[in-house]
KERO-40629 format. One record per residue (C-alpha): residue number from 1; residue in three letters; x, y, z. Coordinates in nm, 4 decimals, padded with zeros to 6 digits. Each point is the difference from the previous one (the first is absolute). Layout:
N
   seq   type         px         py         pz
   NUM    ALA          X          Y          Z
...
END
This chain:
80
   seq   type         px         py         pz
     1    MET    01.4262   -01.8679   -01.4377
     2    ILE    00.0877    00.2715   -00.2626
     3    ALA    00.3175    00.1945    00.0611
     4    ILE    00.1006    00.3231   -00.2051
     5    ASN    00.2931    00.2314    00.0253
     6    VAL   -00.1006    00.3555    00.1096
     7    ASN    00.2318    00.3141    00.0280
     8    ASP    00.0732    00.0330    00.3664
     9    ASP   -00.0621    00.3696   -00.0472
    10    ILE   -00.3729   -00.0841   -00.0010
    11    PHE    00.0231   -00.1456    00.3499
    12    ASP    00.2316    00.2571    00.1566
    13    LYS   -00.2657    00.2714   -00.1186
    14    THR   -00.2831   -00.1933    00.1482
    15    ILE    00.1685   -00.0803    00.3469
    16    GLY    00.1835    00.3508    00.0352
    17    ASN   -00.2841    00.1889   -00.0870
    18    GLU   -00.2856   -00.2155    00.1037
    19    GLU   -00.1434    00.0665   -00.3284
    20    GLU   -00.2242   -00.2516   -00.2121
    21    VAL    00.1266   -00.1301   -00.3295
    22    ILE   -00.2707   -00.0597   -00.2592
    23    ILE    00.0901   -00.2790   -00.2537
    24    LYS   -00.1874    00.0903   -00.3165
    25    ARG   -00.1424   -00.2664   -00.2281
    26    LYS   -00.1627    00.0167   -00.3511
    27    ASN   -00.3244   -00.0540    00.1836
    28    LYS   -00.0389    00.2568    00.2863
    29    THR   -00.2149   -00.2512    00.2112
    30    ASP    00.3205   -00.2220    00.0099
    31    ASP    00.2314    00.2943    00.1397
    32    LEU    00.1931   -00.0931    00.3093
    33    VAL    00.0806    00.1935    00.2907
    34    LEU    00.3141   -00.0453    00.2131
    35    LEU    00.0192    00.1342    00.3426
    36    THR    00.2058   -00.0621    00.3182
    37    ALA   -00.1182   -00.2393    00.2584
    38    LYS   -00.0315    00.2962    00.2473
    39    LYS   -00.2383    00.1860   -00.2319
    40    TYR   -00.2068   -00.3326   -00.0854
    41    ASN   -00.0456   -00.0659    00.3926
    42    GLU   -00.0915    00.3790    00.0423
    43    ILE   -00.2781   -00.0538   -00.2554
    44    LEU   -00.1084   -00.3052    00.1579
    45    GLU   -00.0316    00.1659    00.3296
    46    GLU   -00.1836    00.2872   -00.1471
    47    LEU   -00.2543   -00.2530   -00.1757
    48    LYS   -00.0453   -00.1747    00.3761
    49    ARG   -00.0963    00.3410    00.1384
    50    PHE   -00.2199    00.0839   -00.2848
    51    GLN   -00.1966   -00.3360    00.0187
    52    TYR   -00.0128    00.0459    00.3948
    53    TRP   -00.1690    00.3519   -00.0758
    54    GLN   -00.2195   -00.1348   -00.2454
    55    GLU   -00.1450   -00.2601    00.2475
    56    ILE   -00.0468    00.2587    00.2671
    57    ASP   -00.1989    00.2089   -00.2593
    58    LYS   -00.2067   -00.2936   -00.0925
    59    ARG   -00.0878   -00.0852    00.3561
    60    ILE   -00.0925    00.3654    00.0656
    61    GLU   -00.2442   -00.0051   -00.3038
    62    ASP   -00.1193   -00.3346    00.1334
    63    LEU   -00.0798    00.1615    00.3503
    64    LYS   -00.1618    00.2956   -00.1654
    65    ALA   -00.2231   -00.2666   -00.2011
    66    GLY   -00.1089   -00.1295    00.3069
    67    LYS    00.1955   -00.3330   -00.0436
    68    GLY    00.1786   -00.0253    00.3213
    69    ILE    00.0181    00.0868    00.3578
    70    ILE    00.2190    00.2562    00.1885
    71    MET    00.1276   -00.1616    00.3212
    72    PRO    00.0601    00.2194    00.3038
    73    ALA    00.3752    00.0485    00.0721
    74    PRO    00.1428   -00.2463    00.2462
    75    LEU    00.0207    00.0980    00.3704
    76    GLY    00.3006    00.2269    00.0913
    77    VAL    00.0078    00.1545   -00.3590
    78    ASP   -00.0009    00.3729    00.0154
    79    ASP   -00.1481    00.2099   -00.2921
    80    GLU    00.2359    00.2862   -00.0453
END
């Protein structure tokens, strides 16, 4: 484990304003982003929704290309 001392102001700004903190490094590809757990979870949920809709789009394209069967709706389900 690596422990470092950090000014608490950084964390207060991050948590209070829900802003991300970018920790700059000499090599930009090594920059770090500090964000709250709430923001992290929001990003994960958005990613899951995006992946879900990508799968739906893929299945629609498969149907259009003739790679699938459209099943009739189960009995008792109304098309409204």
